[in-house]
ROTIRO-26391 format. One record per residue: residue number from 1; y, x, z of N, C-alpha, C in turn. Coordinates in Angstrom, 1 decimal. Layout:
N
  resi     nc2     nc1     nc3    cac2    cac1    cac3     cc2     cc1     cc3
   NUM       Y       X       Z       Y       X       Z       Y       X       Z
...
# end
This chain:
316
  resi     nc2     nc1     nc3    cac2    cac1    cac3     cc2     cc1     cc3
     1    -1.2     0.8     0.0     0.0     0.0     0.0     1.3     0.9     0.0
     2     1.2     2.0     0.7     2.4     2.9     0.7     2.7     3.4    -0.6
     3     1.7     3.7    -1.5     2.0     4.2    -2.9     2.7     3.2    -3.8
     4     2.6     1.9    -3.4     3.2     0.8    -4.2     4.7     0.7    -4.0
     5     5.3     1.3    -3.0     6.7     1.1    -2.7     7.3     2.4    -2.2
     6     8.6     2.5    -2.5     9.4     3.6    -1.9    10.6     3.1    -1.2
     7    10.5     1.8    -0.8    11.6     1.2     0.0    11.2     1.1     1.4
     8    12.0     1.7     2.3    11.7     1.6     3.7    12.5     0.5     4.4
     9    13.6     0.1     3.8    14.4    -1.0     4.3    15.1    -1.8     3.2
    10    15.6    -3.0     3.6    16.3    -3.8     2.7    17.7    -4.0     3.2
    11    18.6    -4.2     2.3    20.0    -4.5     2.6    20.2    -6.0     2.4
    12    20.6    -6.7     3.4    20.9    -8.1     3.3    22.4    -8.3     3.0
    13    22.7    -9.1     2.0    24.1    -9.3     1.5    24.8   -10.3     2.4
    14    24.0   -11.1     3.1    24.7   -12.1     4.0    25.3   -13.3     3.3
    15    26.1   -14.0     4.1    26.7   -15.2     3.6    28.0   -14.9     2.8
    16    28.8   -14.0     3.3    30.1   -13.7     2.6    30.5   -12.3     2.8
    17    31.3   -11.8     1.9    31.9   -10.5     2.0    33.2   -10.5     2.7
    18    33.8   -11.6     2.9    35.1   -11.7     3.6    35.0   -11.5     5.1
    19    35.7   -10.5     5.6    35.6   -10.2     7.0    36.0   -11.3     8.0
    20    37.1   -12.0     7.6    37.6   -13.1     8.4    36.6   -14.3     8.4
    21    36.0   -14.5     7.3    34.9   -15.6     7.2    33.7   -15.2     8.0
    22    33.4   -13.9     8.0    32.2   -13.5     8.8    32.5   -13.6    10.3
    23    33.7   -13.4    10.8    34.0   -13.6    12.2    34.0   -15.1    12.5
    24    34.5   -15.9    11.6    34.4   -17.3    11.9    33.0   -17.8    11.9
    25    32.2   -17.3    11.0    30.7   -17.7    11.0    30.0   -17.2    12.3
    26    30.4   -16.0    12.7    29.8   -15.5    14.0    30.1   -16.4    15.2
    27    31.3   -16.9    15.3    31.6   -17.8    16.4    30.9   -19.1    16.3
    28    30.9   -19.6    15.0    30.3   -20.9    14.8    28.8   -20.9    15.0
    29    28.1   -19.9    14.5    26.7   -20.0    14.6    26.2   -19.4    15.9
    30    27.0   -18.6    16.6    26.6   -18.3    18.0    26.7   -19.5    18.8
    31    27.7   -20.4    18.6    27.8   -21.6    19.3    26.6   -22.6    19.0
    32    26.3   -22.6    17.7    25.2   -23.5    17.2    23.9   -23.0    17.9
    33    23.6   -21.7    17.9    22.4   -21.2    18.5    22.3   -21.4    20.0
    34    23.5   -21.3    20.7    23.5   -21.6    22.1    23.2   -23.1    22.4
    35    23.8   -24.0    21.5    23.5   -25.4    21.7    22.1   -25.7    21.4
    36    21.5   -25.0    20.4    20.1   -25.2    20.0    19.2   -24.9    21.2
    37    19.4   -23.7    21.8    18.6   -23.2    22.9    18.8   -24.1    24.1
    38    20.0   -24.4    24.4    20.2   -25.3    25.6    19.6   -26.7    25.5
    39    19.8   -27.3    24.3    19.4   -28.6    24.1    17.8   -28.7    24.1
    40    17.2   -27.8    23.4    15.7   -27.8    23.3    15.1   -27.4    24.7
    41    15.7   -26.5    25.4    15.2   -26.1    26.7    15.4   -27.3    27.7
    42    16.5   -28.0    27.5    16.7   -29.2    28.4    15.7   -30.3    28.1
    43    15.3   -30.5    26.9    14.2   -31.4    26.5    12.9   -31.0    27.1
    44    12.6   -29.7    26.9    11.3   -29.2    27.4    11.2   -29.3    28.9
    45    12.2   -28.9    29.6    12.1   -29.0    31.1    12.1   -30.4    31.6
    46    12.9   -31.3    31.0    12.9   -32.7    31.4    11.6   -33.4    31.1
    47    10.9   -33.1    30.0     9.6   -33.7    29.7     8.6   -33.1    30.6
    48     8.6   -31.8    30.8     7.6   -31.2    31.7     7.6   -31.7    33.1
    49     8.8   -32.0    33.6     9.0   -32.4    35.0     9.1   -33.9    35.2
    50     8.7   -34.7    34.2     8.7   -36.1    34.3     7.4   -36.7    33.8
    51     7.1   -38.0    34.2     5.9   -38.6    33.7     5.8   -38.8    32.2
    52     7.0   -38.6    31.5     7.0   -38.7    30.0     6.0   -37.8    29.3
    53     5.6   -36.7    30.0     4.7   -35.7    29.4     3.4   -36.4    29.1
    54     3.0   -37.4    29.8     1.7   -38.1    29.6     1.8   -39.1    28.4
    55     3.0   -39.3    27.9     3.1   -40.2    26.7     3.0   -39.4    25.4
    56     2.2   -39.8    24.5     2.0   -38.9    23.3     3.3   -38.6    22.6
    57     4.2   -39.5    22.4     5.4   -39.2    21.7     6.2   -38.1    22.3
    58     6.3   -38.1    23.6     7.1   -37.0    24.3     6.3   -35.7    24.4
    59     5.0   -35.9    24.4     4.1   -34.7    24.4     4.4   -33.9    23.1
    60     4.4   -34.7    22.0     4.7   -34.0    20.7     6.1   -33.6    20.6
    61     7.1   -34.3    21.2     8.5   -33.9    21.2     8.7   -32.6    21.9
    62     7.9   -32.3    23.0     8.0   -31.1    23.7     7.5   -29.9    22.8
    63     6.5   -30.2    22.0     6.0   -29.1    21.1     7.0   -28.9    20.0
    64     7.7   -30.0    19.5     8.7   -29.8    18.4     9.8   -29.0    18.9
    65    10.3   -29.2    20.2    11.3   -28.4    20.8    10.9   -27.0    20.9
    66     9.7   -26.7    21.2     9.2   -25.3    21.3     9.3   -24.7    19.9
    67     8.8   -25.4    18.9     8.8   -24.8    17.6    10.3   -24.6    17.1
    68    11.2   -25.5    17.4    12.6   -25.3    17.0    13.1   -24.0    17.6
    69    12.8   -23.7    18.8    13.3   -22.5    19.4    12.6   -21.3    18.8
    70    11.3   -21.3    18.6    10.6   -20.2    18.0    11.0   -19.9    16.5
    71    11.1   -21.0    15.8    11.4   -21.0    14.4    12.8   -20.4    14.1
    72    13.8   -20.9    14.8    15.2   -20.5    14.6    15.4   -19.1    15.2
    73    14.7   -18.7    16.3    14.8   -17.4    16.9    14.3   -16.3    16.0
    74    13.5   -16.6    15.0    13.0   -15.5    14.1    14.2   -15.1    13.1
    75    15.2   -15.9    13.0    16.2   -15.7    12.0    17.6   -15.5    12.7
    76    18.0   -16.5    13.6    19.4   -16.6    14.0    19.9   -15.4    14.8
    77    19.2   -14.8    15.7    19.8   -13.6    16.4    20.2   -12.5    15.5
    78    19.3   -12.1    14.6    19.7   -11.0    13.7    20.8   -11.4    12.7
    79    20.7   -12.7    12.2    21.8   -13.2    11.4    23.1   -13.2    12.0
    80    23.2   -13.6    13.3    24.5   -13.6    14.0    25.0   -12.2    14.3
    81    24.1   -11.3    14.7    24.5    -9.9    15.0    25.0    -9.3    13.7
    82    24.3    -9.6    12.6    24.7    -8.9    11.3    26.1    -9.3    10.8
    83    26.6   -10.5    11.3    27.9   -10.9    11.0    29.0   -10.0    11.5
    84    28.7    -9.1    12.5    29.7    -8.2    13.1    29.6    -6.8    12.5
    85    28.6    -6.6    11.6    28.5    -5.2    11.0    28.7    -5.3     9.5
    86    29.1    -4.2     8.9    29.4    -4.2     7.5    28.1    -4.0     6.7
    87    27.3    -3.1     7.1    26.0    -2.9     6.4    24.9    -3.5     7.1
    88    24.3    -4.6     6.5    23.2    -5.4     7.2    21.9    -4.9     6.6
    89    21.1    -4.3     7.4    19.8    -3.7     7.0    18.7    -4.3     7.8
    90    17.5    -4.3     7.2    16.3    -4.7     7.9    15.2    -3.9     7.4
    91    14.3    -3.4     8.3    13.2    -2.5     7.9    12.2    -3.3     7.1
    92    11.4    -2.6     6.3    10.4    -3.2     5.5     9.4    -4.0     6.4
    93     9.0    -3.4     7.5     8.0    -4.1     8.4     8.6    -5.3     9.0
    94     9.9    -5.2     9.5    10.5    -6.4    10.1    10.7    -7.5     9.1
    95    11.0    -7.1     7.8    11.2    -8.1     6.8     9.9    -8.9     6.5
    96     8.8    -8.2     6.4     7.5    -8.8     6.1     7.2    -9.7     7.3
    97     7.4    -9.2     8.5     7.1   -10.0     9.7     8.0   -11.2     9.8
    98     9.2   -11.1     9.4    10.1   -12.3     9.4     9.6   -13.4     8.5
    99     9.2   -13.0     7.3     8.6   -13.9     6.3     7.4   -14.7     6.9
   100     6.5   -13.9     7.5     5.3   -14.5     8.0     5.6   -15.5     9.2
   101     6.4   -15.0    10.2     6.7   -15.8    11.4     7.5   -17.1    11.0
   102     8.5   -16.9    10.1     9.3   -18.0     9.7     8.5   -19.2     9.1
   103     7.6   -18.8     8.2     6.8   -19.8     7.5     5.7   -20.3     8.4
   104     5.2   -19.5     9.4     4.2   -19.9    10.3     4.8   -21.0    11.2
   105     5.9   -20.8    11.9     6.5   -21.7    12.8     7.1   -22.9    12.0
   106     7.6   -22.6    10.8     8.2   -23.7    10.0     7.1   -24.7     9.6
   107     5.9   -24.3     9.2     4.9   -25.2     8.8     4.3   -26.0    10.0
   108     4.3   -25.3    11.2     3.8   -26.0    12.4     4.8   -27.1    12.7
   109     6.1   -26.9    12.5     7.1   -27.9    12.8     7.0   -29.1    11.8
   110     6.7   -28.8    10.5     6.5   -29.8     9.5     5.3   -30.7     9.9
   111     4.2   -30.1    10.4     3.0   -30.8    10.7     3.2   -31.6    12.0
   112     4.0   -31.1    12.9     4.2   -31.8    14.2     5.1   -33.1    13.9
   113     6.0   -32.9    13.0     6.8   -34.1    12.5     5.9   -35.1    11.9
   114     4.9   -34.7    11.1     3.9   -35.6    10.5     3.1   -36.3    11.6
   115     2.7   -35.5    12.6     1.9   -36.1    13.7     2.7   -37.1    14.5
   116     4.0   -36.8    14.6     4.9   -37.8    15.3     5.0   -39.1    14.5
   117     5.0   -39.0    13.2     5.1   -40.2    12.4     3.8   -41.0    12.5
   118     2.6   -40.3    12.6     1.4   -41.0    12.8     1.3   -41.7    14.2
   119     1.9   -41.0    15.2     2.0   -41.6    16.5     2.8   -42.9    16.5
   120     4.0   -42.9    15.8     4.8   -44.1    15.7     4.1   -45.2    14.9
   121     3.4   -44.8    13.9     2.6   -45.8    13.1     1.6   -46.5    14.0
   122     0.9   -45.7    14.8    -0.2   -46.2    15.6     0.5   -47.1    16.7
   123     1.6   -46.7    17.3     2.2   -47.5    18.4     2.7   -48.8    17.9
   124     3.3   -48.8    16.6     3.9   -50.0    16.1     2.9   -50.9    15.4
   125     2.1   -50.3    14.6     1.2   -51.1    13.7    -0.2   -51.5    14.4
   126    -0.6   -50.6    15.4    -1.8   -50.9    16.1    -1.6   -50.8    17.6
   127    -0.7   -51.6    18.2    -0.4   -51.4    19.6    -1.5   -51.6    20.6
   128    -2.5   -52.5    20.2    -3.6   -52.8    21.1    -4.6   -51.7    21.2
   129    -4.6   -50.8    20.1    -5.6   -49.7    20.1    -4.8   -48.4    20.3
   130    -3.6   -48.4    20.7    -2.7   -47.2    20.7    -3.3   -46.2    21.7
   131    -3.5   -46.6    22.9    -4.0   -45.7    24.0    -5.4   -45.1    23.7
   132    -6.2   -45.9    23.0    -7.5   -45.5    22.6    -7.4   -44.4    21.5
   133    -6.6   -44.7    20.5    -6.5   -43.8    19.4    -5.7   -42.5    19.8
   134    -4.6   -42.6    20.5    -3.8   -41.5    20.8    -4.1   -41.0    22.3
   135    -5.4   -40.8    22.5    -5.8   -40.3    23.8    -5.4   -38.8    24.0
   136    -5.5   -38.3    25.2    -5.1   -36.9    25.4    -5.8   -35.9    24.6
   137    -7.2   -36.1    24.5    -8.0   -35.1    23.7    -7.5   -35.1    22.2
   138    -7.3   -36.3    21.6    -6.8   -36.3    20.2    -5.4   -35.7    20.1
   139    -4.6   -35.9    21.1    -3.2   -35.3    21.0    -3.4   -33.8    21.0
   140    -4.2   -33.2    21.8    -4.4   -31.8    21.9    -5.0   -31.3    20.5
   141    -5.9   -32.0    20.0    -6.5   -31.6    18.7    -5.5   -31.7    17.5
   142    -4.6   -32.7    17.6    -3.6   -32.8    16.5    -2.6   -31.6    16.6
   143    -2.2   -31.2    17.8    -1.4   -30.0    17.9    -2.1   -28.8    17.5
   144    -3.4   -28.6    17.9    -4.2   -27.5    17.5    -4.3   -27.4    15.9
   145    -4.5   -28.6    15.3    -4.5   -28.7    13.9    -3.2   -28.3    13.2
   146    -2.1   -28.6    13.9    -0.8   -28.2    13.3    -0.7   -26.6    13.4
   147    -1.1   -26.0    14.4    -1.1   -24.5    14.5    -2.0   -23.9    13.5
   148    -3.2   -24.5    13.3    -4.1   -24.0    12.3    -3.5   -24.2    10.9
   149    -2.8   -25.3    10.6    -2.2   -25.5     9.3    -1.1   -24.5     9.1
   150    -0.4   -24.1    10.2     0.7   -23.1    10.0     0.1   -21.8     9.6
   151    -1.1   -21.4    10.2    -1.8   -20.2     9.8    -2.3   -20.2     8.4
   152    -2.9   -21.3     8.0    -3.4   -21.5     6.6    -2.3   -21.4     5.6
   153    -1.1   -21.9     5.9     0.0   -21.8     5.0     0.6   -20.4     4.9
   154     0.8   -19.8     6.1     1.6   -18.5     6.1     0.8   -17.3     5.8
   155    -0.5   -17.2     6.1    -1.3   -16.0     5.9    -1.4   -15.7     4.4
   156    -1.7   -16.7     3.5    -1.8   -16.3     2.1    -0.5   -15.9     1.5
   157     0.6   -16.5     1.9     2.0   -16.1     1.5     2.3   -14.6     1.9
   158     2.0   -14.4     3.2     2.2   -13.0     3.7     1.4   -12.0     2.9
   159     0.1   -12.3     2.6    -0.7   -11.3     1.9    -0.2   -11.1     0.5
   160     0.3   -12.2    -0.1     0.9   -12.0    -1.5     2.2   -11.2    -1.5
   161     3.0   -11.4    -0.5     4.3   -10.7    -0.4     4.1    -9.3    -0.1
   162     3.2    -9.0     0.9     3.0    -7.6     1.3     2.4    -6.7     0.3
   163     1.7    -7.3    -0.7     1.1    -6.6    -1.8     2.1    -6.3    -2.9
   164     3.3    -6.8    -2.9     4.3    -6.6    -3.9     4.8    -5.2    -3.9
   165     5.0    -4.5    -5.0     5.6    -3.2    -5.0     7.1    -3.3    -5.0
   166     7.8    -2.5    -4.2     9.2    -2.4    -4.1     9.6    -1.0    -4.3
   167    10.3    -0.7    -5.4    10.7     0.6    -5.8    12.2     0.7    -6.0
   168    13.0    -0.2    -5.6    14.4    -0.3    -5.8    14.7    -1.1    -7.0
   169    15.9    -1.9    -6.9    16.9    -1.9    -5.8    16.3    -2.6    -4.6
   170    17.1    -2.5    -3.5    16.6    -3.1    -2.2    17.6    -4.0    -1.6
   171    18.5    -4.6    -2.4    19.5    -5.5    -1.9    19.0    -7.0    -2.1
   172    18.9    -7.7    -1.0    18.5    -9.1    -0.9    19.7   -10.0    -0.8
   173    19.9   -10.9    -1.7    21.0   -11.8    -1.7    20.8   -13.0    -0.8
   174    20.7   -12.7     0.5    20.4   -13.7     1.5    20.8   -13.2     2.8
   175    20.7   -14.0     3.9    21.0   -13.5     5.2    19.7   -13.3     6.0
   176    18.5   -13.6     5.4    17.2   -13.2     6.0    16.2   -13.0     4.9
   177    15.1   -12.5     5.3    14.0   -12.2     4.3    13.3   -13.5     4.0
   178    13.3   -13.9     2.7    12.5   -15.0     2.3    11.8   -14.7     1.0
   179    10.9   -15.6     0.6    10.0   -15.3    -0.5    10.7   -15.1    -1.8
   180    11.5   -16.0    -2.3    12.1   -15.9    -3.6    13.1   -14.8    -3.7
   181    13.9   -14.5    -2.7    14.8   -13.3    -2.8    14.0   -12.0    -2.9
   182    12.8   -11.9    -2.2    12.0   -10.7    -2.3    11.3   -10.6    -3.7
   183    10.9   -11.7    -4.3    10.3   -11.7    -5.6    11.3   -11.1    -6.6
   184    12.6   -11.4    -6.4    13.6   -11.0    -7.3    13.8    -9.5    -7.3
   185    13.5    -8.8    -6.2    13.7    -7.3    -6.1    12.4    -6.6    -6.3
   186    11.3    -7.3    -6.5    10.0    -6.6    -6.6    10.0    -6.0    -8.1
   187     9.4    -4.8    -8.2     9.4    -4.1    -9.5     8.0    -4.4   -10.2
   188     7.8    -5.6   -10.4     6.6    -6.0   -11.2     6.8    -7.5   -11.7
   189     5.9    -7.9   -12.5     6.0    -9.3   -13.0     5.5   -10.2   -11.9
   190     6.4   -11.1   -11.4     6.1   -11.9   -10.2     5.9   -13.4   -10.6
   191     5.7   -13.7   -11.9     5.6   -15.1   -12.4     4.4   -15.8   -11.7
   192     3.2   -15.2   -11.7     2.1   -15.9   -11.1     2.3   -16.0    -9.6
   193     2.8   -14.9    -9.0     3.0   -15.0    -7.5     4.0   -16.1    -7.2
   194     5.1   -16.2    -8.0     6.1   -17.3    -7.8     5.5   -18.6    -7.9
   195     4.6   -18.9    -8.9     4.0   -20.2    -9.1     3.2   -20.5    -7.9
   196     2.4   -19.5    -7.4     1.6   -19.8    -6.2     2.4   -20.1    -5.0
   197     3.6   -19.4    -4.9     4.5   -19.7    -3.8     5.0   -21.1    -3.8
   198     5.4   -21.5    -5.1     5.9   -22.9    -5.2     4.9   -23.9    -4.9
   199     3.6   -23.7    -5.2     2.5   -24.6    -4.9     2.3   -24.6    -3.4
   200     2.3   -23.4    -2.8     2.1   -23.3    -1.3     3.2   -23.9    -0.5
   201     4.4   -23.6    -0.9     5.6   -24.1     0.0     6.2   -25.4    -0.6
   202     6.5   -25.4    -1.9     7.2   -26.5    -2.5     6.4   -27.8    -2.5
   203     5.2   -27.7    -3.1     4.4   -28.9    -3.2     3.9   -29.4    -1.8
   204     3.6   -28.5    -0.9     3.2   -28.9     0.5     4.3   -29.6     1.1
   205     5.6   -29.1     1.0     6.7   -29.8     1.6     6.9   -31.1     1.0
   206     6.8   -31.2    -0.4     7.0   -32.5    -1.1     6.0   -33.5    -0.7
   207     4.7   -33.1    -0.6     3.6   -34.1    -0.3     3.8   -34.5     1.2
   208     4.1   -33.6     2.0     4.4   -34.0     3.4     5.5   -35.0     3.6
   209     6.6   -34.7     2.8     7.7   -35.6     2.9     7.3   -37.0     2.3
   210     6.6   -37.0     1.2     6.1   -38.3     0.7     5.3   -39.1     1.7
   211     4.4   -38.4     2.3     3.5   -39.0     3.4     4.4   -39.6     4.5
   212     5.4   -38.8     4.9     6.3   -39.3     6.0     7.1   -40.5     5.5
   213     7.6   -40.4     4.3     8.4   -41.5     3.8     7.7   -42.8     3.7
   214     6.5   -42.8     3.1     5.7   -44.0     3.0     5.2   -44.5     4.3
   215     4.9   -43.6     5.2     4.5   -44.1     6.6     5.6   -44.8     7.3
   216     6.8   -44.4     7.1     7.9   -45.1     7.7     8.2   -46.4     7.0
   217     8.0   -46.4     5.7     8.1   -47.7     4.9     7.1   -48.7     5.5
   218     5.9   -48.3     5.7     4.9   -49.2     6.3     5.3   -49.7     7.7
   219     5.8   -48.7     8.5     6.2   -49.1     9.8     7.3   -50.1     9.8
   220     8.4   -49.8     9.0     9.5   -50.8     8.9     9.1   -52.1     8.4
   221     8.1   -52.1     7.4     7.6   -53.4     6.9     6.9   -54.2     7.9
   222     6.2   -53.5     8.8     5.4   -54.2     9.8     6.2   -54.7    11.0
   223     7.5   -54.3    11.1     8.4   -54.7    12.2     8.8   -56.2    12.0
   224     8.5   -56.8    10.8     8.9   -58.2    10.6     8.2   -59.1    11.7
   225     7.0   -58.7    12.1     6.2   -59.5    13.0     6.5   -59.2    14.5
   226     7.5   -58.4    14.8     7.8   -58.1    16.2     9.0   -58.9    16.6
   227     9.2   -58.9    17.9    10.3   -59.6    18.5    11.6   -58.8    18.2
   228    12.8   -59.4    18.5    14.0   -58.8    18.2    14.2   -57.5    19.1
   229    13.8   -57.6    20.3    13.8   -56.5    21.2    12.9   -55.4    20.8
   230    11.7   -55.8    20.4    10.7   -54.8    19.9    11.2   -54.1    18.6
   231    11.8   -54.9    17.7    12.4   -54.3    16.5    13.5   -53.3    16.8
   232    14.4   -53.7    17.8    15.5   -52.8    18.1    15.0   -51.5    18.7
   233    14.0   -51.5    19.6    13.5   -50.3    20.2    12.8   -49.4    19.2
   234    12.0   -50.1    18.3    11.2   -49.3    17.3    12.2   -48.7    16.3
   235    13.2   -49.4    15.9    14.2   -48.9    14.9    14.9   -47.7    15.5
   236    15.2   -47.8    16.8    15.9   -46.7    17.4    15.1   -45.4    17.4
   237    13.8   -45.6    17.8    12.9   -44.4    17.8    12.7   -43.9    16.4
   238    12.4   -44.8    15.4    12.1   -44.4    14.1    13.3   -43.8    13.4
   239    14.5   -44.4    13.7    15.7   -43.9    13.1    15.9   -42.4    13.5
   240    15.6   -42.0    14.7    15.7   -40.6    15.1    14.8   -39.8    14.3
   241    13.6   -40.2    14.1    12.6   -39.4    13.4    13.1   -39.3    11.9
   242    13.5   -40.4    11.3    13.9   -40.3     9.9    15.1   -39.4     9.7
   243    16.1   -39.4    10.6    17.2   -38.5    10.6    16.8   -37.0    10.6
   244    15.9   -36.7    11.5    15.4   -35.3    11.6    14.7   -34.9    10.3
   245    13.9   -35.8     9.8    13.1   -35.5     8.6    14.1   -35.3     7.4
   246    15.1   -36.1     7.3    16.0   -36.0     6.2    16.8   -34.6     6.2
   247    17.2   -34.3     7.5    17.9   -33.0     7.6    17.1   -31.8     7.3
   248    15.8   -31.9     7.7    14.9   -30.7     7.5    14.3   -30.7     6.1
   249    13.8   -31.8     5.6    13.1   -31.8     4.3    13.9   -31.7     3.1
   250    15.1   -32.3     3.1    16.0   -32.3     2.0    16.3   -30.9     1.5
   251    16.9   -30.1     2.3    17.2   -28.7     1.9    15.9   -27.9     1.6
   252    14.8   -28.2     2.4    13.6   -27.4     2.2    13.0   -27.7     0.8
   253    13.1   -28.9     0.3    12.5   -29.3    -1.0    13.4   -28.6    -2.1
   254    14.7   -28.6    -1.9    15.6   -27.9    -2.8    15.3   -26.4    -2.9
   255    15.0   -25.8    -1.8    14.8   -24.4    -1.7    13.5   -23.9    -2.3
   256    12.4   -24.7    -2.2    11.1   -24.2    -2.5    10.4   -25.0    -3.7
   257    10.9   -26.2    -4.0    10.2   -26.9    -5.1    11.0   -26.7    -6.4
   258    10.9   -25.6    -6.9    11.7   -25.3    -8.2    11.1   -23.9    -8.7
   259    11.5   -23.6    -9.9    11.0   -22.3   -10.4    11.5   -21.1    -9.5
   260    10.6   -20.1    -9.3    10.9   -19.0    -8.4    12.1   -18.2    -8.8
   261    13.3   -18.7    -8.5    14.5   -17.9    -8.7    15.5   -18.2    -7.6
   262    16.7   -17.6    -7.6    17.6   -17.7    -6.5    18.9   -18.2    -7.1
   263    19.6   -19.0    -6.2    20.9   -19.6    -6.5    21.9   -19.3    -5.4
   264    23.2   -19.3    -5.7    24.1   -19.0    -4.7    24.1   -20.1    -3.6
   265    23.7   -21.3    -3.9    23.7   -22.4    -3.0    22.5   -22.3    -2.0
   266    21.5   -21.4    -2.3    20.4   -21.3    -1.4    20.7   -21.0     0.0
   267    21.7   -20.1     0.2    22.1   -19.7     1.6    22.7   -20.8     2.4
   268    23.4   -21.7     1.7    24.0   -22.8     2.4    23.0   -23.8     2.8
   269    22.0   -24.1     1.8    21.0   -25.1     2.1    20.0   -24.5     3.2
   270    19.8   -23.2     3.2    19.0   -22.6     4.2    19.5   -22.8     5.6
   271    20.8   -22.8     5.7    21.4   -23.0     7.0    21.0   -24.3     7.6
   272    20.8   -25.3     6.8    20.4   -26.7     7.3    19.0   -26.6     7.9
   273    18.0   -26.0     7.2    16.7   -26.1     7.8    16.4   -24.9     8.8
   274    17.2   -23.9     8.9    17.0   -22.8     9.8    17.8   -23.0    11.1
   275    19.0   -23.6    11.0    19.8   -23.6    12.2    20.3   -25.0    12.5
   276    20.9   -25.7    11.5    21.6   -26.9    11.8    20.7   -28.1    12.2
   277    19.6   -28.3    11.4    18.6   -29.3    11.8    18.0   -29.1    13.1
   278    17.5   -27.9    13.4    16.9   -27.7    14.8    18.0   -27.8    15.9
   279    19.2   -27.6    15.6    20.3   -27.8    16.6    20.5   -29.3    16.9
   280    20.4   -30.1    15.8    20.7   -31.5    16.0    19.5   -32.3    16.5
   281    18.3   -31.7    16.5    17.1   -32.4    16.9    17.2   -32.9    18.4
   282    17.7   -32.0    19.3    17.8   -32.5    20.7    18.8   -33.7    20.8
   283    20.0   -33.5    20.1    21.0   -34.6    20.2    20.5   -35.9    19.6
   284    19.8   -35.8    18.5    19.2   -37.0    17.8    18.2   -37.7    18.7
   285    17.3   -36.9    19.4    16.3   -37.5    20.2    16.7   -38.0    21.5
   286    17.8   -37.4    22.1    18.3   -37.8    23.4    19.3   -38.9    23.4
   287    20.3   -38.8    22.4    21.4   -39.8    22.4    20.9   -41.2    22.1
   288    19.8   -41.3    21.3    19.3   -42.6    20.9    18.1   -43.0    21.6
   289    17.7   -42.3    22.7    16.5   -42.6    23.4    16.8   -42.8    24.9
   290    16.7   -44.1    25.3    17.0   -44.4    26.7    16.1   -43.7    27.7
   291    14.7   -43.7    27.4    13.8   -43.1    28.3    14.0   -41.6    28.5
   292    14.4   -41.0    27.4    14.7   -39.5    27.4    15.9   -39.2    28.3
   293    16.9   -40.0    28.1    18.2   -39.9    28.9    17.9   -40.1    30.4
   294    17.1   -41.1    30.7    16.8   -41.4    32.1    16.0   -40.3    32.7
   295    15.0   -39.7    32.0    14.2   -38.6    32.5    15.0   -37.4    32.7
   296    16.0   -37.1    31.8    16.8   -35.9    32.0    17.8   -36.1    33.2
   297    18.3   -37.3    33.3    19.2   -37.6    34.5    18.4   -37.4    35.8
   298    17.2   -38.0    35.8    16.4   -38.0    37.1    16.0   -36.5    37.4
   299    15.6   -35.8    36.4    15.1   -34.4    36.6    16.2   -33.5    37.1
   300    17.4   -33.6    36.5    18.5   -32.7    36.8    19.2   -33.2    38.1
   301    19.2   -34.4    38.4    19.7   -34.9    39.7    18.9   -34.4    40.8
   302    17.5   -34.5    40.6    16.6   -33.9    41.6    16.8   -32.4    41.8
   303    17.0   -31.7    40.7    17.2   -30.3    40.8    18.5   -29.9    41.5
   304    19.5   -30.7    41.2    20.8   -30.5    41.9    20.7   -30.7    43.4
   305    20.0   -31.9    43.7    19.9   -32.2    45.1    19.1   -31.1    45.9
   306    18.0   -30.6    45.2    17.2   -29.5    45.8    18.1   -28.3    46.1
   307    18.9   -27.9    45.1    19.7   -26.8    45.2    20.7   -26.9    46.3
   308    21.3   -28.1    46.5    22.3   -28.3    47.6    21.6   -28.2    48.9
   309    20.4   -28.8    49.0    19.6   -28.7    50.2    19.3   -27.3    50.6
   310    18.8   -26.5    49.6    18.5   -25.1    49.9    19.7   -24.3    50.3
   311    20.9   -24.6    49.7    22.1   -23.9    50.1    22.5   -24.2    51.5
   312    22.4   -25.5    51.9    22.7   -25.9    53.3    21.7   -25.2    54.3
   313    20.4   -25.1    53.9    19.5   -24.5    54.8    19.8   -23.0    55.0
   314    20.2   -22.3    53.9    20.6   -20.9    54.0    21.8   -20.8    54.9
   315    22.7   -21.7    54.7    24.0   -21.6    55.5    23.8   -21.8    57.0
   316    22.8   -22.7    57.3    22.5   -23.0    58.7    21.6   -21.9    59.3
# end
């Protein structure tokens, strides 16, 4: 593999060459990343410390929050730090690792969103059998299947990318290492590899989106037979899921379901599925979810009360 390349590092061109714009982006995306971490950690702790953990929907939501943190953390810290330096470099090994980890956690997140849609379908369309179908064992198996799906998706891509020869140039027109920008700088014919990447990433994303779309069509169609209160609650929950899916899948389909080439708009669309959508997930799931807000209020009120009690004990 060493004889196939003489590139030890890549130069990332980033979002913009303008210094003032880079400082603005640094402040903006540092804030976004802080909100993302705080929001998802808040959801994780609130669910873990409340009875909601035993409900399948919140069990899957806790895993989605974990994936949001892991997925974005493979990209955001370096991207934010690079906004303060003129020459943005990444080593060959770190670049390959970033490609693998990003697609691994990204596919797990896609599959968990699919599992959450299945959970909502079961709860709304088969309420009498819900607890039997979505028992704890099946919930664990579905999460395990999502992790296995992430590995099945990311390992073949990683093996194809790591076999590519890189002999210069080494400038990647992006703010992180991704498949299509790497294909552009490889010194070999990458047509077949590009087609395989489109099938693996683009078609998988499109098929998953189609499954999610039609599942929610069925769910919404079945709500005709529910009471007004039942429809309101179901629409509130499903509305949150649909918003998350639109924010994540729309830019992803544009990025990966097309001929293997790069466009200037890629970096803007990538911001949606790498930072913006994961940042809005906690807000979408908490602001429109009464149970989640009550659990968060109860958990943090108890924590505050305990802290006050311990402070008084130390003082006495």
